[in-house]
HTML snippet that shows the backbone in 3Dmol.js (N, CA, C, O; Angstrom):
<script src="https://3Dmol.org/build/3Dmol-min.js"></script>
<div id="view" style="width:600px;height:400px;position:relative"></div>
<script>
const pdb = `
ATOM      1  N   MET A   1       0.847  -1.184   0.000  1.00  0.00           N
ATOM      2  CA  MET A   1       0.000   0.000   0.000  1.00  0.00           C
ATOM      3  C   MET A   1       0.892   1.247   0.000  1.00  0.00           C
ATOM      4  O   MET A   1       1.812   1.369   0.809  1.00  0.00           O
ATOM      5  N   GLU A   2       0.608   2.145  -0.899  1.00  0.00           N
ATOM      6  CA  GLU A   2       1.377   3.377  -0.996  1.00  0.00           C
ATOM      7  C   GLU A   2       0.726   4.458  -0.149  1.00  0.00           C
ATOM      8  O   GLU A   2      -0.494   4.622  -0.148  1.00  0.00           O
ATOM      9  N   ARG A   3       1.548   5.176   0.557  1.00  0.00           N
ATOM     10  CA  ARG A   3       1.027   6.258   1.402  1.00  0.00           C
ATOM     11  C   ARG A   3       1.029   7.566   0.640  1.00  0.00           C
ATOM     12  O   ARG A   3       1.898   7.821  -0.193  1.00  0.00           O
ATOM     13  N   GLY A   4       0.041   8.387   0.941  1.00  0.00           N
ATOM     14  CA  GLY A   4      -0.035   9.705   0.316  1.00  0.00           C
ATOM     15  C   GLY A   4       0.967  10.659   0.935  1.00  0.00           C
ATOM     16  O   GLY A   4       1.674  10.315   1.882  1.00  0.00           O
ATOM     17  N   ALA A   5       1.016  11.836   0.400  1.00  0.00           N
ATOM     18  CA  ALA A   5       1.935  12.853   0.913  1.00  0.00           C
ATOM     19  C   ALA A   5       1.548  13.251   2.326  1.00  0.00           C
ATOM     20  O   ALA A   5       0.372  13.268   2.691  1.00  0.00           O
ATOM     21  N   SER A   6       2.533  13.559   3.081  1.00  0.00           N
ATOM     22  CA  SER A   6       2.314  13.972   4.464  1.00  0.00           C
ATOM     23  C   SER A   6       2.434  15.491   4.546  1.00  0.00           C
ATOM     24  O   SER A   6       3.377  16.086   4.025  1.00  0.00           O
ATOM     25  N   TYR A   7       1.480  16.088   5.197  1.00  0.00           N
ATOM     26  CA  TYR A   7       1.482  17.546   5.334  1.00  0.00           C
ATOM     27  C   TYR A   7       1.519  17.929   6.798  1.00  0.00           C
ATOM     28  O   TYR A   7       0.878  17.294   7.636  1.00  0.00           O
ATOM     29  N   SER A   8       2.255  18.948   7.093  1.00  0.00           N
ATOM     30  CA  SER A   8       2.324  19.468   8.446  1.00  0.00           C
ATOM     31  C   SER A   8       1.845  20.913   8.403  1.00  0.00           C
ATOM     32  O   SER A   8       2.386  21.732   7.660  1.00  0.00           O
ATOM     33  N   LEU A   9       0.847  21.215   9.189  1.00  0.00           N
ATOM     34  CA  LEU A   9       0.324  22.579   9.248  1.00  0.00           C
ATOM     35  C   LEU A   9       0.739  23.209  10.569  1.00  0.00           C
ATOM     36  O   LEU A   9       0.716  22.565  11.617  1.00  0.00           O
ATOM     37  N   ARG A  10       1.110  24.444  10.499  1.00  0.00           N
ATOM     38  CA  ARG A  10       1.494  25.157  11.701  1.00  0.00           C
ATOM     39  C   ARG A  10       0.464  26.257  11.954  1.00  0.00           C
ATOM     40  O   ARG A  10       0.237  27.117  11.103  1.00  0.00           O
ATOM     41  N   PHE A  11      -0.143  26.219  13.112  1.00  0.00           N
ATOM     42  CA  PHE A  11      -1.151  27.204  13.472  1.00  0.00           C
ATOM     43  C   PHE A  11      -0.592  28.135  14.538  1.00  0.00           C
ATOM     44  O   PHE A  11       0.226  27.731  15.364  1.00  0.00           O
ATOM     45  N   SER A  12      -1.028  29.344  14.512  1.00  0.00           N
ATOM     46  CA  SER A  12      -0.640  30.285  15.545  1.00  0.00           C
ATOM     47  C   SER A  12      -1.879  31.055  15.999  1.00  0.00           C
ATOM     48  O   SER A  12      -2.817  31.271  15.232  1.00  0.00           O
ATOM     49  N   ILE A  13      -1.853  31.444  17.222  1.00  0.00           N
ATOM     50  CA  ILE A  13      -2.958  32.228  17.776  1.00  0.00           C
ATOM     51  C   ILE A  13      -2.688  33.687  17.480  1.00  0.00           C
ATOM     52  O   ILE A  13      -1.612  34.210  17.771  1.00  0.00           O
ATOM     53  N   VAL A  14      -3.668  34.328  16.905  1.00  0.00           N
ATOM     54  CA  VAL A  14      -3.529  35.723  16.517  1.00  0.00           C
ATOM     55  C   VAL A  14      -4.417  36.570  17.404  1.00  0.00           C
ATOM     56  O   VAL A  14      -5.580  36.245  17.645  1.00  0.00           O
ATOM     57  N   SER A  15      -3.861  37.632  17.871  1.00  0.00           N
ATOM     58  CA  SER A  15      -4.624  38.559  18.704  1.00  0.00           C
ATOM     59  C   SER A  15      -4.859  39.840  17.912  1.00  0.00           C
ATOM     60  O   SER A  15      -3.968  40.328  17.217  1.00  0.00           O
ATOM     61  N   ASP A  16      -6.046  40.366  18.025  1.00  0.00           N
ATOM     62  CA  ASP A  16      -6.385  41.583  17.303  1.00  0.00           C
ATOM     63  C   ASP A  16      -7.258  42.429  18.210  1.00  0.00           C
ATOM     64  O   ASP A  16      -7.871  41.912  19.144  1.00  0.00           O
ATOM     65  N   ARG A  17      -7.317  43.706  17.945  1.00  0.00           N
ATOM     66  CA  ARG A  17      -8.074  44.601  18.827  1.00  0.00           C
ATOM     67  C   ARG A  17      -9.528  44.754  18.415  1.00  0.00           C
ATOM     68  O   ARG A  17     -10.272  45.501  19.051  1.00  0.00           O
ATOM     69  N   PHE A  18      -9.944  44.065  17.370  1.00  0.00           N
ATOM     70  CA  PHE A  18     -11.314  44.167  16.895  1.00  0.00           C
ATOM     71  C   PHE A  18     -12.142  42.963  17.328  1.00  0.00           C
ATOM     72  O   PHE A  18     -11.619  41.861  17.489  1.00  0.00           O
ATOM     73  N   ASP A  19     -13.419  43.186  17.511  1.00  0.00           N
ATOM     74  CA  ASP A  19     -14.356  42.091  17.719  1.00  0.00           C
ATOM     75  C   ASP A  19     -14.990  41.776  16.370  1.00  0.00           C
ATOM     76  O   ASP A  19     -15.616  42.637  15.752  1.00  0.00           O
ATOM     77  N   TYR A  20     -14.823  40.551  15.925  1.00  0.00           N
ATOM     78  CA  TYR A  20     -15.332  40.167  14.618  1.00  0.00           C
ATOM     79  C   TYR A  20     -16.671  39.459  14.738  1.00  0.00           C
ATOM     80  O   TYR A  20     -16.984  38.854  15.763  1.00  0.00           O
ATOM     81  N   SER A  21     -17.445  39.547  13.682  1.00  0.00           N
ATOM     82  CA  SER A  21     -18.728  38.862  13.603  1.00  0.00           C
ATOM     83  C   SER A  21     -18.808  38.177  12.237  1.00  0.00           C
ATOM     84  O   SER A  21     -17.854  38.203  11.459  1.00  0.00           O
ATOM     85  N   HIS A  22     -19.944  37.574  11.964  1.00  0.00           N
ATOM     86  CA  HIS A  22     -20.105  36.946  10.652  1.00  0.00           C
ATOM     87  C   HIS A  22     -20.123  37.999   9.552  1.00  0.00           C
ATOM     88  O   HIS A  22     -19.809  37.694   8.402  1.00  0.00           O
ATOM     89  N   TYR A  23     -20.485  39.227   9.887  1.00  0.00           N
ATOM     90  CA  TYR A  23     -20.408  40.302   8.896  1.00  0.00           C
ATOM     91  C   TYR A  23     -18.955  40.643   8.579  1.00  0.00           C
ATOM     92  O   TYR A  23     -18.643  41.046   7.459  1.00  0.00           O
ATOM     93  N   SER A  24     -18.074  40.484   9.547  1.00  0.00           N
ATOM     94  CA  SER A  24     -16.647  40.689   9.301  1.00  0.00           C
ATOM     95  C   SER A  24     -16.112  39.653   8.331  1.00  0.00           C
ATOM     96  O   SER A  24     -15.304  39.965   7.457  1.00  0.00           O
ATOM     97  N   LEU A  25     -16.568  38.415   8.490  1.00  0.00           N
ATOM     98  CA  LEU A  25     -16.158  37.367   7.558  1.00  0.00           C
ATOM     99  C   LEU A  25     -16.647  37.692   6.154  1.00  0.00           C
ATOM    100  O   LEU A  25     -15.903  37.545   5.185  1.00  0.00           O
ATOM    101  N   LEU A  26     -17.882  38.128   6.044  1.00  0.00           N
ATOM    102  CA  LEU A  26     -18.437  38.508   4.743  1.00  0.00           C
ATOM    103  C   LEU A  26     -17.656  39.677   4.145  1.00  0.00           C
ATOM    104  O   LEU A  26     -17.343  39.666   2.954  1.00  0.00           O
ATOM    105  N   ALA A  27     -17.339  40.680   4.955  1.00  0.00           N
ATOM    106  CA  ALA A  27     -16.579  41.833   4.474  1.00  0.00           C
ATOM    107  C   ALA A  27     -15.183  41.415   4.022  1.00  0.00           C
ATOM    108  O   ALA A  27     -14.638  41.990   3.080  1.00  0.00           O
ATOM    109  N   THR A  28     -14.602  40.419   4.687  1.00  0.00           N
ATOM    110  CA  THR A  28     -13.280  39.918   4.306  1.00  0.00           C
ATOM    111  C   THR A  28     -13.330  39.239   2.951  1.00  0.00           C
ATOM    112  O   THR A  28     -12.475  39.493   2.103  1.00  0.00           O
ATOM    113  N   VAL A  29     -14.309  38.386   2.732  1.00  0.00           N
ATOM    114  CA  VAL A  29     -14.462  37.696   1.445  1.00  0.00           C
ATOM    115  C   VAL A  29     -14.726  38.714   0.342  1.00  0.00           C
ATOM    116  O   VAL A  29     -14.186  38.594  -0.758  1.00  0.00           O
ATOM    117  N   GLU A  30     -15.547  39.707   0.630  1.00  0.00           N
ATOM    118  CA  GLU A  30     -15.821  40.759  -0.357  1.00  0.00           C
ATOM    119  C   GLU A  30     -14.549  41.514  -0.727  1.00  0.00           C
ATOM    120  O   GLU A  30     -14.334  41.843  -1.893  1.00  0.00           O
ATOM    121  N   ALA A  31     -13.708  41.787   0.267  1.00  0.00           N
ATOM    122  CA  ALA A  31     -12.466  42.520   0.011  1.00  0.00           C
ATOM    123  C   ALA A  31     -11.472  41.677  -0.782  1.00  0.00           C
ATOM    124  O   ALA A  31     -10.808  42.191  -1.682  1.00  0.00           O
ATOM    125  N   ILE A  32     -11.364  40.392  -0.459  1.00  0.00           N
ATOM    126  CA  ILE A  32     -10.410  39.520  -1.153  1.00  0.00           C
ATOM    127  C   ILE A  32     -10.769  39.387  -2.629  1.00  0.00           C
ATOM    128  O   ILE A  32      -9.892  39.450  -3.492  1.00  0.00           O
ATOM    129  N   PHE A  33     -12.047  39.205  -2.920  1.00  0.00           N
ATOM    130  CA  PHE A  33     -12.482  38.992  -4.297  1.00  0.00           C
ATOM    131  C   PHE A  33     -12.988  40.265  -4.973  1.00  0.00           C
ATOM    132  O   PHE A  33     -13.513  40.211  -6.085  1.00  0.00           O
ATOM    133  N   ASN A  34     -12.830  41.411  -4.304  1.00  0.00           N
ATOM    134  CA  ASN A  34     -13.216  42.706  -4.859  1.00  0.00           C
ATOM    135  C   ASN A  34     -14.666  42.691  -5.352  1.00  0.00           C
ATOM    136  O   ASN A  34     -14.954  43.059  -6.491  1.00  0.00           O
ATOM    137  N   LEU A  35     -15.571  42.255  -4.467  1.00  0.00           N
ATOM    138  CA  LEU A  35     -16.973  42.077  -4.832  1.00  0.00           C
ATOM    139  C   LEU A  35     -17.854  43.285  -4.546  1.00  0.00           C
ATOM    140  O   LEU A  35     -18.986  43.339  -5.028  1.00  0.00           O
ATOM    141  N   GLY A  36     -17.377  44.235  -3.791  1.00  0.00           N
ATOM    142  CA  GLY A  36     -18.265  45.297  -3.332  1.00  0.00           C
ATOM    143  C   GLY A  36     -19.050  44.790  -2.132  1.00  0.00           C
ATOM    144  O   GLY A  36     -18.709  43.750  -1.568  1.00  0.00           O
ATOM    145  N   THR A  37     -20.072  45.492  -1.741  1.00  0.00           N
ATOM    146  CA  THR A  37     -20.844  45.056  -0.576  1.00  0.00           C
ATOM    147  C   THR A  37     -22.162  44.428  -1.003  1.00  0.00           C
ATOM    148  O   THR A  37     -22.724  44.771  -2.043  1.00  0.00           O
ATOM    149  N   PHE A  38     -22.644  43.505  -0.181  1.00  0.00           N
ATOM    150  CA  PHE A  38     -23.898  42.815  -0.471  1.00  0.00           C
ATOM    151  C   PHE A  38     -25.087  43.409   0.274  1.00  0.00           C
ATOM    152  O   PHE A  38     -26.237  43.159  -0.087  1.00  0.00           O
ATOM    153  N   GLY A  39     -24.816  44.187   1.300  1.00  0.00           N
ATOM    154  CA  GLY A  39     -25.913  44.736   2.080  1.00  0.00           C
ATOM    155  C   GLY A  39     -25.430  45.825   3.002  1.00  0.00           C
ATOM    156  O   GLY A  39     -24.272  46.237   2.936  1.00  0.00           O
ATOM    157  N   ARG A  40     -26.303  46.288   3.854  1.00  0.00           N
ATOM    158  CA  ARG A  40     -25.924  47.415   4.689  1.00  0.00           C
ATOM    159  C   ARG A  40     -25.122  47.024   5.927  1.00  0.00           C
ATOM    160  O   ARG A  40     -24.357  47.843   6.436  1.00  0.00           O
ATOM    161  N   ASN A  41     -25.275  45.795   6.427  1.00  0.00           N
ATOM    162  CA  ASN A  41     -24.551  45.408   7.637  1.00  0.00           C
ATOM    163  C   ASN A  41     -23.085  45.099   7.381  1.00  0.00           C
ATOM    164  O   ASN A  41     -22.255  45.271   8.274  1.00  0.00           O
ATOM    165  N   ASP A  42     -22.757  44.656   6.202  1.00  0.00           N
ATOM    166  CA  ASP A  42     -21.366  44.362   5.912  1.00  0.00           C
ATOM    167  C   ASP A  42     -20.572  45.607   5.516  1.00  0.00           C
ATOM    168  O   ASP A  42     -19.342  45.568   5.491  1.00  0.00           O
ATOM    169  N   THR A  43     -21.241  46.689   5.212  1.00  0.00           N
ATOM    170  CA  THR A  43     -20.521  47.917   4.870  1.00  0.00           C
ATOM    171  C   THR A  43     -19.815  48.513   6.076  1.00  0.00           C
ATOM    172  O   THR A  43     -18.767  49.142   5.930  1.00  0.00           O
ATOM    173  N   SER A  44     -20.374  48.324   7.267  1.00  0.00           N
ATOM    174  CA  SER A  44     -19.756  48.871   8.475  1.00  0.00           C
ATOM    175  C   SER A  44     -18.909  47.845   9.213  1.00  0.00           C
ATOM    176  O   SER A  44     -18.304  48.175  10.233  1.00  0.00           O
ATOM    177  N   ALA A  45     -18.849  46.604   8.725  1.00  0.00           N
ATOM    178  CA  ALA A  45     -18.064  45.561   9.377  1.00  0.00           C
ATOM    179  C   ALA A  45     -16.580  45.741   9.082  1.00  0.00           C
ATOM    180  O   ALA A  45     -16.200  46.197   8.003  1.00  0.00           O
ATOM    181  N   THR A  46     -15.756  45.382  10.044  1.00  0.00           N
ATOM    182  CA  THR A  46     -14.309  45.458   9.885  1.00  0.00           C
ATOM    183  C   THR A  46     -13.800  44.165   9.257  1.00  0.00           C
ATOM    184  O   THR A  46     -13.992  43.091   9.829  1.00  0.00           O
ATOM    185  N   PRO A  47     -13.150  44.245   8.083  1.00  0.00           N
ATOM    186  CA  PRO A  47     -12.573  43.028   7.501  1.00  0.00           C
ATOM    187  C   PRO A  47     -11.492  42.447   8.413  1.00  0.00           C
ATOM    188  O   PRO A  47     -10.852  43.181   9.166  1.00  0.00           O
ATOM    189  N   MET A  48     -11.293  41.155   8.346  1.00  0.00           N
ATOM    190  CA  MET A  48     -10.341  40.463   9.209  1.00  0.00           C
ATOM    191  C   MET A  48      -8.925  40.519   8.643  1.00  0.00           C
ATOM    192  O   MET A  48      -8.228  39.505   8.635  1.00  0.00           O
ATOM    193  N   SER A  49      -8.499  41.658   8.181  1.00  0.00           N
ATOM    194  CA  SER A  49      -7.186  41.782   7.542  1.00  0.00           C
ATOM    195  C   SER A  49      -6.045  41.569   8.526  1.00  0.00           C
ATOM    196  O   SER A  49      -4.956  41.163   8.120  1.00  0.00           O
ATOM    197  N   GLY A  50      -6.265  41.829   9.793  1.00  0.00           N
ATOM    198  CA  GLY A  50      -5.214  41.625  10.783  1.00  0.00           C
ATOM    199  C   GLY A  50      -4.894  40.155  11.024  1.00  0.00           C
ATOM    200  O   GLY A  50      -3.875  39.844  11.640  1.00  0.00           O
ATOM    201  N   LEU A  51      -5.730  39.258  10.556  1.00  0.00           N
ATOM    202  CA  LEU A  51      -5.508  37.828  10.744  1.00  0.00           C
ATOM    203  C   LEU A  51      -4.703  37.216   9.613  1.00  0.00           C
ATOM    204  O   LEU A  51      -4.367  36.033   9.673  1.00  0.00           O
ATOM    205  N   PHE A  52      -4.384  37.992   8.579  1.00  0.00           N
ATOM    206  CA  PHE A  52      -3.615  37.503   7.435  1.00  0.00           C
ATOM    207  C   PHE A  52      -2.267  38.186   7.405  1.00  0.00           C
ATOM    208  O   PHE A  52      -2.165  39.385   7.666  1.00  0.00           O
ATOM    209  N   ARG A  53      -1.254  37.447   7.093  1.00  0.00           N
ATOM    210  CA  ARG A  53       0.065  38.054   6.936  1.00  0.00           C
ATOM    211  C   ARG A  53       0.055  38.952   5.722  1.00  0.00           C
ATOM    212  O   ARG A  53      -0.343  38.527   4.638  1.00  0.00           O
ATOM    213  N   GLY A  54       0.479  40.168   5.884  1.00  0.00           N
ATOM    214  CA  GLY A  54       0.537  41.088   4.765  1.00  0.00           C
ATOM    215  C   GLY A  54      -0.779  41.745   4.453  1.00  0.00           C
ATOM    216  O   GLY A  54      -0.851  42.514   3.494  1.00  0.00           O
ATOM    217  N   GLY A  55      -1.832  41.485   5.211  1.00  0.00           N
ATOM    218  CA  GLY A  55      -3.125  42.094   4.977  1.00  0.00           C
ATOM    219  C   GLY A  55      -3.877  41.438   3.838  1.00  0.00           C
ATOM    220  O   GLY A  55      -3.458  40.408   3.308  1.00  0.00           O
ATOM    221  N   ILE A  56      -4.960  42.029   3.480  1.00  0.00           N
ATOM    222  CA  ILE A  56      -5.803  41.512   2.397  1.00  0.00           C
ATOM    223  C   ILE A  56      -5.346  42.151   1.095  1.00  0.00           C
ATOM    224  O   ILE A  56      -5.142  43.364   1.030  1.00  0.00           O
ATOM    225  N   PRO A  57      -5.184  41.333   0.057  1.00  0.00           N
ATOM    226  CA  PRO A  57      -4.712  41.893  -1.232  1.00  0.00           C
ATOM    227  C   PRO A  57      -5.690  42.878  -1.828  1.00  0.00           C
ATOM    228  O   PRO A  57      -5.436  43.428  -2.900  1.00  0.00           O
TER     229      PRO A  57
END
`;
const viewer = $3Dmol.createViewer("view");
viewer.addModel(pdb, "pdb");
viewer.setStyle({}, {cartoon: {color: "spectrum"}});
viewer.zoomTo();
viewer.render();
</script>
């Protein structure tokens, strides 16, 4: 039996000064894919850019 590739993931705990919600997740996806906003609640949400190295592209 042949074994598949082995992957090692390294996780780190990130601290940020913002409180995120599901609207923050939506705002993050919108920012990554340059989608604009889908509604009024995500326009005021803070994208989770502090959780990504180098910010959101």
